[in-house]
C-alpha angles and dihedrals in degrees: 000000000000124000096257093052090046093053089049093049092049090049091051093046092054090059089056100034127093112244118260090217138359121197114195109199096174143336085279105040137050143154123221120198131197121182136194117251087250093057110126100190151322091297095053108106093227100100132114108211129192125191112211116198123184122206127192113218122213092257089057096256121128135228125198119205118199118199136173133210107281087354090283125125096216137138091233108103138090117242087216090063096049097112093050099047124104112242130207142161117284117260091247091063093045091053094049098045 
């Protein structure tokens, strides 16, 4: 399998895979982590991390924003770095907006 197909397969699997860890910091912010089967710990750079931020609108409805480190859905981050990472929208969202 070539690297492009592998990356696509991993992205698809992350949508269907149960998270390895979920950290809820508040009612409005959480981090969700997925790791590869070969991951050896929180400092291993084989994590896919999502930051989920909830915003309450004036009409009482809510909006969840899901962002990824550097705006990329890749298994290349350390879970232990999640709070310091720079998050952005995924490339799919940027291309379609």
